[in-house]
C-alpha positions as CSV (number, residue, x, y, z in Angstrom):
1,M,22.8,-32.7,-7.2
2,P,19.2,-31.4,-7.0
3,P,16.5,-34.0,-7.6
4,R,14.4,-33.9,-10.7
5,H,11.2,-33.5,-8.6
6,V,10.5,-32.1,-5.2
7,F,7.4,-32.9,-3.1
8,L,5.8,-30.0,-1.3
9,Y,4.6,-30.8,2.2
10,D,2.4,-28.1,3.8
11,T,2.1,-27.9,7.6
12,T,0.2,-24.6,7.9
13,L,-2.8,-26.3,9.5
14,R,-0.6,-27.9,12.2
15,D,2.8,-26.3,12.7
16,G,1.5,-22.9,11.4
17,T,-1.3,-22.7,14.0
18,Q,1.4,-22.7,16.7
19,A,2.2,-19.1,15.7
20,E,1.1,-16.4,18.0
21,D,-2.2,-14.8,17.0
22,F,-2.7,-17.3,14.1
23,N,-5.8,-19.3,14.8
24,L,-8.0,-21.4,12.5
25,S,-11.4,-22.8,13.3
26,L,-12.5,-26.2,12.0
27,T,-14.3,-24.6,9.1
28,D,-11.2,-22.4,8.4
29,K,-9.0,-25.5,8.3
30,I,-11.2,-27.2,5.8
31,R,-11.3,-24.1,3.5
32,V,-7.6,-23.7,3.7
33,A,-7.0,-27.4,2.9
34,L,-9.3,-27.2,-0.2
35,K,-7.4,-24.1,-1.3
36,L,-4.1,-25.8,-0.9
37,D,-5.3,-28.9,-2.8
38,D,-6.5,-26.6,-5.7
39,L,-3.1,-25.0,-5.7
40,G,-1.4,-28.4,-6.3
41,M,0.3,-29.1,-2.9
42,H,1.4,-32.8,-2.7
43,Y,0.9,-33.2,1.1
44,I,-1.3,-31.3,3.6
45,E,-0.6,-32.0,7.2
46,G,-4.0,-31.5,8.9
47,G,-3.0,-31.6,12.6
48,W,-2.2,-33.9,15.5
49,P,-5.3,-36.2,16.1
50,G,-4.0,-37.3,19.5
51,S,-3.7,-33.8,20.9
52,N,-7.1,-32.0,20.6
53,P,-10.7,-32.6,19.5
54,K,-10.6,-30.0,16.7
55,D,-7.9,-31.9,14.8
56,E,-9.8,-35.1,15.2
57,E,-12.9,-33.4,13.8
58,F,-10.8,-32.1,10.9
59,F,-9.7,-35.6,9.8
60,S,-13.3,-36.9,10.1
61,E,-14.7,-33.9,8.1
62,I,-12.1,-33.8,5.4
63,R,-13.0,-37.3,4.3
64,N,-16.3,-35.9,3.0
65,Y,-14.3,-34.0,0.3
66,A,-12.8,-35.5,-2.8
67,L,-9.4,-33.8,-3.0
68,K,-8.0,-33.5,-6.5
69,R,-4.3,-33.8,-5.9
70,A,-3.2,-33.5,-2.3
71,K,-2.8,-36.3,0.3
72,I,-3.8,-35.5,3.8
73,A,-1.2,-36.3,6.5
74,A,-1.8,-36.9,10.2
75,F,1.0,-35.9,12.6
76,G,2.0,-37.4,15.9
77,S,4.9,-38.5,18.1
78,T,6.6,-41.8,18.8
79,H,5.0,-43.8,21.6
80,H,5.4,-42.8,25.3
81,P,8.4,-44.4,27.0
82,S,6.2,-46.1,29.6
83,K,3.9,-47.7,27.1
84,R,4.2,-50.3,24.3
85,A,3.5,-49.1,20.8
86,E,0.3,-51.1,20.4
87,H,-1.1,-49.6,23.6
88,D,-0.1,-46.0,23.0
89,P,-3.2,-43.7,22.5
90,N,-1.3,-41.3,20.3
91,L,-0.4,-44.0,17.8
92,Q,-4.0,-45.3,17.9
93,A,-5.3,-41.8,17.2
94,L,-3.0,-41.6,14.1
95,I,-4.5,-44.9,12.8
96,G,-8.0,-43.7,13.6
97,A,-7.5,-40.6,11.5
98,K,-7.6,-42.8,8.4
99,T,-5.3,-40.6,6.4
100,P,-3.3,-41.8,3.4
101,V,-0.1,-40.4,5.1
102,V,1.1,-40.5,8.7
103,T,4.1,-38.5,9.9
104,I,5.6,-39.1,13.3
105,F,8.6,-37.4,15.0
106,G,11.2,-38.8,17.3
107,K,14.2,-37.5,19.3
108,S,17.6,-37.1,17.6
109,W,19.4,-35.0,20.2
110,T,20.8,-36.7,23.3
111,V,19.8,-33.7,25.3
112,H,16.2,-34.1,24.4
113,V,16.2,-37.9,25.0
114,K,17.6,-37.4,28.6
115,E,15.8,-34.1,29.5
116,A,12.5,-34.2,27.6
117,L,11.7,-37.9,27.3
118,R,13.7,-38.7,30.5
119,T,14.7,-42.1,29.2
120,T,17.9,-43.8,28.0
121,L,19.5,-43.4,24.6
122,R,19.0,-47.1,23.9
123,K,15.4,-47.0,24.9
124,N,14.8,-44.0,22.6
125,L,16.1,-46.1,19.6
126,E,13.7,-48.8,20.5
127,I,10.8,-46.3,20.8
128,I,11.6,-45.0,17.3
129,R,11.8,-48.4,15.7
130,D,8.8,-49.9,17.5
131,S,6.5,-46.9,16.8
132,L,7.2,-47.0,13.1
133,A,7.0,-50.8,12.9
134,F,3.6,-50.7,14.6
135,L,2.2,-48.1,12.2
136,R,3.9,-49.5,9.0
137,P,1.3,-52.2,8.1
138,Q,-1.7,-50.0,9.0
139,V,-1.0,-46.8,7.0
140,P,-0.4,-46.4,3.3
141,T,2.5,-43.9,3.5
142,L,4.8,-43.3,6.5
143,F,7.2,-40.4,7.0
144,Y,9.6,-39.8,9.9
145,D,10.5,-36.4,11.2
146,A,13.9,-36.4,12.9
147,E,13.3,-33.6,15.4
148,H,16.3,-31.4,16.3
149,F,18.4,-33.5,13.9
150,F,21.1,-30.9,13.1
151,D,21.6,-29.9,16.7
152,G,21.7,-33.6,17.6
153,F,24.2,-34.3,14.9
154,R,26.5,-31.5,16.2
155,E,26.3,-33.0,19.7
156,D,26.7,-36.7,18.8
157,P,26.8,-37.6,15.1
158,E,26.8,-41.3,15.5
159,Y,23.8,-41.3,17.8
160,A,21.8,-39.0,15.5
161,L,22.5,-41.3,12.6
162,A,21.6,-44.3,14.7
163,T,18.1,-42.8,15.2
164,L,17.6,-42.6,11.5
165,E,18.8,-46.2,11.1
166,K,16.1,-47.3,13.6
167,A,13.5,-45.3,11.7
168,L,14.3,-47.1,8.5
169,E,14.2,-50.4,10.3
170,G,10.7,-49.5,11.4
171,G,9.6,-48.8,7.9
172,A,9.9,-45.1,7.3
173,E,9.7,-44.2,3.6
174,C,11.3,-40.7,3.9
175,L,13.6,-39.3,6.6
176,V,12.8,-35.6,7.2
177,L,15.7,-33.8,8.8
178,C,14.5,-31.0,11.1
179,D,16.3,-27.8,12.1
180,T,13.8,-27.4,14.9
181,N,15.5,-24.6,16.7
182,G,16.2,-22.8,13.4
183,G,19.7,-21.8,14.4
184,N,21.9,-23.5,11.8
185,L,23.7,-22.1,8.7
186,P,23.2,-23.5,5.2
187,S,26.8,-24.7,5.0
188,F,26.4,-26.8,8.1
189,V,23.0,-28.1,6.9
190,Q,24.6,-29.2,3.7
191,G,27.5,-30.9,5.5
192,V,25.1,-32.9,7.7
193,I,23.0,-33.9,4.7
194,K,26.1,-35.2,3.0
195,A,26.9,-37.3,6.0
196,V,23.4,-38.7,6.0
197,Q,23.5,-39.5,2.3
198,E,26.8,-41.3,2.7
199,R,25.3,-43.5,5.5
200,F,21.9,-44.0,3.7
201,P,22.6,-43.5,0.0
202,D,19.3,-44.8,-1.3
203,T,16.9,-43.2,1.2
204,P,14.7,-40.3,0.2
205,L,15.3,-37.3,2.5
206,G,13.2,-34.3,3.5
207,I,13.9,-30.9,5.2
208,H,11.9,-29.2,7.9
209,A,13.4,-25.8,8.8
210,H,12.4,-23.2,11.3
211,N,13.2,-19.5,10.8
212,D,14.8,-18.4,14.1
213,S,17.9,-17.2,12.2
214,E,16.0,-15.9,9.2
215,L,17.5,-18.9,7.2
216,A,14.6,-21.3,6.9
217,V,14.1,-20.7,3.2
218,A,17.9,-20.7,2.5
219,N,18.4,-23.9,4.5
220,S,15.5,-25.6,2.6
221,L,16.9,-24.6,-0.8
222,A,20.4,-25.6,0.3
223,A,19.0,-29.0,1.2
224,V,17.3,-29.4,-2.2
225,E,20.7,-28.5,-3.8
226,M,22.0,-31.6,-2.0
227,G,19.3,-33.8,-3.3
228,V,16.6,-33.6,-0.7
229,S,13.3,-34.5,-2.4
230,Q,10.7,-33.4,0.2
231,V,10.4,-29.8,1.5
232,Q,8.1,-29.0,4.5
233,G,7.0,-25.5,5.3
234,T,4.0,-23.2,5.9
235,F,2.3,-20.5,3.8
236,N,3.6,-17.1,4.7
237,G,6.1,-18.7,7.0
238,V,3.8,-18.8,9.9
239,G,4.8,-21.0,12.9
240,E,6.0,-21.1,16.4
241,R,8.4,-18.4,17.5
242,C,9.8,-16.8,14.3
243,G,8.0,-19.3,12.1
244,N,8.7,-22.0,9.6
245,A,10.2,-22.1,6.1
246,N,8.0,-20.0,3.9
247,L,6.5,-22.0,1.0
248,C,5.6,-18.7,-0.7
249,S,9.3,-18.2,-1.3
250,I,10.4,-21.8,-1.6
251,I,7.9,-22.8,-4.3
252,P,8.8,-20.0,-6.9
253,A,12.5,-20.4,-6.1
254,L,12.3,-24.1,-7.0
255,C,10.2,-23.6,-10.1
256,L,11.8,-20.4,-11.4
257,K,15.3,-20.3,-10.1
258,M,16.2,-24.0,-9.8
259,N,14.2,-25.4,-12.8
260,I,12.5,-28.0,-10.6
261,P,8.8,-28.1,-11.7
262,C,7.2,-28.9,-8.4
263,M,4.1,-26.9,-9.5
264,D,2.5,-26.2,-12.8
265,A,2.9,-22.7,-14.2
266,E,-0.9,-22.2,-14.1
267,D,-1.0,-23.2,-10.4
268,L,2.0,-21.0,-9.6
269,R,0.1,-18.0,-10.8
270,K,-2.4,-18.6,-8.0
271,L,0.4,-18.3,-5.3
272,R,-0.3,-14.7,-4.2
273,Q,-4.0,-15.2,-4.1
274,V,-3.7,-18.3,-1.9
275,S,-1.2,-16.5,0.4
276,Q,-3.6,-13.6,0.9
277,F,-6.6,-16.0,1.3
278,I,-5.0,-17.8,4.2
279,L,-4.1,-14.6,6.0
280,E,-7.6,-13.2,5.6
281,I,-9.1,-16.4,6.9
282,A,-6.8,-16.2,10.0
283,N,-7.6,-12.5,10.3
284,V,-3.8,-11.7,10.2
285,P,-2.6,-8.5,8.4
286,P,-0.5,-9.4,5.3
287,N,3.2,-8.5,5.2
288,R,3.3,-6.1,2.2
289,Y,7.1,-6.5,2.0
290,Q,7.0,-10.3,1.7
291,P,9.1,-11.6,-1.3
292,Y,7.2,-12.8,-4.3
293,V,3.6,-12.4,-3.0
294,G,3.7,-9.2,-0.9
295,R,1.9,-6.1,-2.2
296,S,5.2,-4.2,-2.3
297,A,7.3,-7.0,-3.8
298,F,7.1,-5.4,-7.3
299,A,6.3,-1.9,-6.3
300,H,8.4,0.9,-7.8
301,K,8.5,4.4,-6.3
302,G,11.7,6.1,-7.4
303,G,11.6,7.9,-10.8
304,V,14.8,6.3,-12.1
305,H,13.4,2.9,-11.2
306,I,10.1,3.5,-12.9
307,S,11.7,4.8,-16.0
308,A,14.0,1.8,-16.2
309,V,11.3,-0.8,-15.5
310,E,9.0,0.7,-18.2
311,R,11.8,0.1,-20.7
312,H,12.9,-3.2,-19.4
313,P,11.3,-4.8,-16.3
314,S,14.3,-7.0,-15.5
315,T,16.3,-3.9,-14.6
316,Y,14.6,-3.9,-11.1
317,E,12.6,-7.1,-11.0
318,H,14.1,-10.6,-10.6
319,I,11.0,-12.3,-12.1
320,D,7.9,-11.4,-14.0
321,P,5.4,-10.8,-11.1
322,A,2.6,-12.3,-13.1
323,L,4.3,-15.7,-12.7
324,V,3.3,-15.8,-9.0
325,G,0.0,-14.0,-9.4
326,N,1.4,-10.6,-8.3
327,K,1.6,-7.4,-10.3
328,R,3.9,-4.5,-10.9
329,R,2.9,-1.3,-9.2
330,F,4.1,2.2,-10.0
331,L,3.5,4.2,-6.8
332,I,3.7,7.7,-8.4
333,S,1.4,7.0,-11.4
334,D,0.0,3.6,-11.9
335,L,0.3,2.8,-15.6
336,S,-0.9,-0.7,-15.6
337,G,-3.8,-2.7,-14.1
338,R,-6.6,-2.8,-16.7
339,A,-5.4,-6.2,-18.0
340,G,-5.7,-7.4,-14.4
341,V,-9.3,-6.2,-14.3
342,Q,-10.0,-8.0,-17.6
343,R,-8.5,-11.3,-16.3
344,K,-10.6,-11.1,-13.1
345,A,-13.7,-10.3,-15.0
346,M,-13.2,-13.3,-17.3
347,E,-12.9,-15.5,-14.2
348,F,-16.5,-14.4,-13.4
349,G,-17.7,-15.0,-17.0
350,I,-18.0,-11.3,-17.6
351,P,-16.7,-10.3,-21.1
352,I,-14.6,-7.2,-20.9
353,S,-11.6,-5.8,-22.9
354,S,-8.6,-4.3,-21.3
355,K,-9.1,-1.3,-23.7
356,D,-12.8,-1.0,-22.6
357,P,-13.4,2.3,-20.8
358,V,-15.3,0.2,-18.2
359,A,-12.0,-1.5,-17.3
360,L,-10.4,1.9,-16.6
361,E,-13.4,2.9,-14.5
362,V,-13.2,-0.3,-12.5
363,L,-9.5,0.2,-12.0
364,N,-9.9,3.8,-10.8
365,Q,-12.7,2.6,-8.4
366,I,-10.4,-0.1,-7.0
367,K,-7.6,2.4,-6.5
368,E,-9.9,4.7,-4.6
369,L,-11.5,1.9,-2.5
370,E,-8.1,0.4,-1.6
371,H,-7.0,3.8,-0.6
372,Q,-10.0,3.9,1.8
373,G,-9.0,0.5,3.2
374,Y,-10.9,-2.0,1.1
375,Q,-9.2,-5.3,0.2
376,F,-10.8,-7.8,-2.2
377,E,-8.5,-10.8,-2.0
378,A,-11.0,-12.6,0.3
379,A,-14.0,-10.6,-0.9
380,E,-14.4,-11.6,-4.5
381,A,-18.2,-11.3,-4.3
382,S,-17.8,-7.6,-3.6
383,F,-15.3,-7.3,-6.5
384,E,-17.7,-9.1,-8.9
385,L,-20.5,-6.8,-8.0
386,L,-18.2,-3.8,-8.5
387,I,-17.5,-4.9,-12.1
388,N,-21.2,-5.4,-12.8
389,R,-22.1,-2.0,-11.4
390,A,-19.5,-0.4,-13.7
391,M,-20.9,-2.2,-16.7
392,G,-24.5,-1.2,-15.8
393,R,-25.5,-4.9,-15.3
394,F,-26.3,-4.6,-11.6
395,K,-29.9,-4.9,-10.5
396,K,-30.9,-3.0,-7.4
397,Y,-32.8,-5.6,-5.4
398,F,-33.9,-3.3,-2.6
399,E,-33.6,0.3,-1.4
400,L,-32.7,1.2,2.2
401,I,-35.0,3.8,3.7
402,G,-33.3,3.6,7.2
403,Y,-32.3,1.4,10.1
404,R,-31.8,1.8,13.8
405,V,-30.0,-0.5,16.2
406,V,-30.5,-0.4,20.0
407,D,-28.3,-2.3,22.6
408,Q,-29.8,-3.0,26.0
409,K,-29.2,-5.1,29.1
410,M,-32.5,-6.3,30.5
411,S,-31.2,-7.5,33.9
412,E,-28.0,-7.6,35.9
413,D,-27.3,-11.3,35.3
414,G,-28.8,-11.4,31.8
415,D,-27.0,-11.3,28.4
416,P,-27.1,-8.0,26.5
417,V,-29.8,-7.9,23.8
418,S,-29.7,-6.0,20.5
419,E,-32.7,-4.9,18.6
420,A,-32.6,-3.7,15.0
421,T,-35.5,-1.9,13.2
422,I,-35.2,-1.5,9.4
423,R,-37.2,0.0,6.6
424,V,-36.6,-1.1,3.0
425,R,-38.4,-0.6,-0.3
426,V,-38.7,-3.5,-2.8
427,G,-40.2,-2.3,-6.1
428,G,-42.9,0.0,-4.9
429,Q,-43.6,-1.8,-1.6
430,E,-42.2,-0.7,1.7
431,E,-41.3,-3.2,4.4
432,H,-40.9,-2.2,8.0
433,T,-39.6,-5.0,10.4
434,A,-37.7,-5.5,13.6
435,A,-35.6,-8.4,15.0
436,L,-33.5,-9.3,18.0
437,G,-29.9,-10.6,17.9
438,H,-26.8,-11.4,19.8
439,G,-25.1,-8.1,19.2
440,P,-26.0,-5.3,16.8
441,V,-24.6,-6.9,13.6
442,N,-26.6,-10.1,14.2
443,A,-29.7,-8.1,14.9
444,L,-29.3,-6.1,11.8
445,D,-28.7,-9.2,9.7
446,N,-31.8,-10.9,11.2
447,A,-34.0,-7.8,10.5
448,L,-32.7,-7.4,6.9
449,R,-33.4,-11.1,6.1
450,K,-36.8,-10.8,7.7
451,A,-37.7,-7.8,5.6
452,L,-36.5,-9.4,2.3
453,E,-37.3,-13.1,2.5
454,K,-41.0,-12.6,1.5
455,F,-39.8,-11.0,-1.7
456,Y,-36.7,-13.2,-2.2
457,P,-37.3,-16.7,-0.7
458,E,-33.9,-17.8,-1.9
459,L,-32.4,-16.0,1.0
460,K,-33.8,-18.6,3.4
461,G,-31.0,-21.0,2.4
462,M,-28.3,-18.5,3.0
463,E,-26.2,-18.4,6.2
464,L,-23.5,-16.1,7.5
465,T,-20.6,-18.3,8.4
466,D,-17.9,-15.9,9.5
467,Y,-17.5,-12.3,10.6
468,R,-14.1,-10.6,11.0
469,V,-13.2,-7.0,11.9
470,R,-9.7,-5.5,11.4
471,V,-8.7,-2.1,12.7
472,L,-6.9,-0.2,9.8
473,P,-3.8,1.9,10.1
474,G,-4.3,5.6,10.5
475,K,-6.0,7.3,13.5
476,E,-5.5,5.4,16.7
477,G,-8.0,3.9,19.0
478,T,-11.7,4.3,18.5
479,A,-11.2,6.9,15.8
480,A,-9.7,4.4,13.5
481,K,-11.4,2.9,10.4
482,V,-12.4,-0.7,10.5
483,R,-12.6,-3.3,7.7
484,V,-15.3,-5.9,8.1
485,L,-15.1,-9.2,6.1
486,I,-18.2,-11.4,6.0
487,E,-18.2,-15.0,4.7
488,S,-21.6,-16.5,3.6
489,H,-22.8,-19.8,2.1
490,D,-26.0,-21.3,0.7
491,G,-25.1,-25.0,0.9
492,K,-23.4,-25.0,-2.5
493,E,-21.3,-21.9,-2.7
494,H,-19.1,-19.8,-0.3
495,W,-18.5,-16.1,-0.9
496,G,-16.9,-13.2,0.8
497,T,-17.9,-9.5,1.0
498,V,-16.2,-6.5,2.5
499,G,-17.2,-3.1,4.1
500,V,-15.1,-0.2,5.4
501,S,-16.0,2.7,7.7
502,H,-15.2,4.6,10.8
503,D,-18.5,3.1,12.1
504,I,-18.3,-0.7,12.6
505,L,-22.0,-1.0,12.1
506,E,-21.9,0.8,8.8
507,A,-19.0,-1.3,7.6
508,S,-21.0,-4.4,8.6
509,W,-24.0,-3.1,6.8
510,Q,-22.0,-2.7,3.6
511,A,-20.7,-6.2,3.7
512,L,-24.2,-7.6,4.6
513,V,-25.8,-5.8,1.7
514,D,-23.2,-7.0,-0.7
515,S,-23.6,-10.6,0.5
516,I,-27.4,-10.5,0.0
517,N,-27.0,-8.8,-3.4
518,Y,-24.5,-11.4,-4.5
519,K,-26.8,-14.3,-3.4
520,M,-29.7,-12.8,-5.5
521,Y,-27.3,-12.1,-8.4
522,M,-26.1,-15.8,-8.4
523,A,-29.8,-17.0,-8.2
524,E,-30.6,-14.9,-11.3
525,K,-27.6,-16.3,-13.2
526,A,-28.6,-19.8,-12.3
527,Q,-32.1,-19.2,-13.5
528,E,-30.9,-17.7,-16.8
529,K,-28.6,-20.7,-17.3
530,K,-31.5,-23.1,-16.6
531,S,-33.9,-21.2,-19.0
532,S,-31.2,-21.2,-21.7
533,A,-30.7,-24.9,-21.3
534,E,-34.4,-25.6,-21.5
535,K,-34.7,-23.7,-24.8
């Protein structure tokens, strides 16, 4: 019988980063963690503090943020066979992470005990019990991941169950059963869970499934049907080899299909935005065909389909796309979208009606820009400026007269140097400046700031924190268009802007200009709010 409540355990920041071409900096990990907390995740696994300096820095840095709902978990292994638990540096690092949750994994499969740990079956049981017993009095919440549990159960059921018994003796609060190789079918997973429940009827269980057989989501939901109360996975299913169980599919399935309210309806509507945000942060192209959150998940192209969906959406849609923050799309003639523009405008505090001609104008501009390659999921500052321009509320802070960028290498063993020269007009005054930089974009950024800071001193507190370039589909090689995403902050706010062009410098210029315009726009809004309050 499914549980009344399921706890969501995200491991994107740890297991997800083991995926090929999916990398997150320390700053990226913090931003993703804050986004997941805002979404309403129960647990966020931040990394393995005993394995690399970046994860140790993450646990130190995340303590500076007051998370609203999520609990941060540190991940690690049982102690080394040659060491005692109290002397094991991995366990010490877990304690040093000072997280409210610690999750450790141990060996369930006799093959791994003998070949990976190279120890005896009896010694492995002692390692599991002693590692958890050492951690238990020093951490608030302690979970145990039974690695390769299903394969271990198939090989030797009694030994696999014995490892769980030792984990409970050591003080584990939840036993997480792992399909680490991702090769088991839902029927087998349910049979194994039933055996575990018969042996440990009062113990909370979790599921951690990999996707090597395209069954991670199915196995996770099958486990919940059996009463498992914790589901581990990653956003967009990223992870080693074929990935992990995809929380973007699991969460709406639990909420909308199984009537298990693991997330509030308001938070569920953020699902697609968070999915896209994480992919943009990692500079990974989104899978448009991904269920629930993909751009094509509710796209209709055939005439018969469109006609039926217009009359009754459920004819070709299994849920209302708005429930997960997605939208219906008619690929021949887009007959909806103004309401979406209205909702987004309201988020920015811009009053606009879905029937307002401005909404239609913005919608048409978005269509055209997206056709050119723009994406606004992680560039909301550019989107907000677009709405303001359409409403005639945008102030032109400066006018470009021209710029030039020169790359040169001064000596054989020296680094290349870029120099940007720029001419801008602010009001009736022209400013002509030049600056050096590490690469043409950095030089252009430095020159533009240098030209504008005398007019707008607020720009001195603004910094560019990230710069990403993606080659867009179309022409191949150097003839392709590129999309540039720039992240900026001023010590209080973070914002993203976007530019698209065949010329990487021009795309960068577009994103830089939007970033500076947005900073000035926010400064004006803050001043207006302050003046209003004083009155």
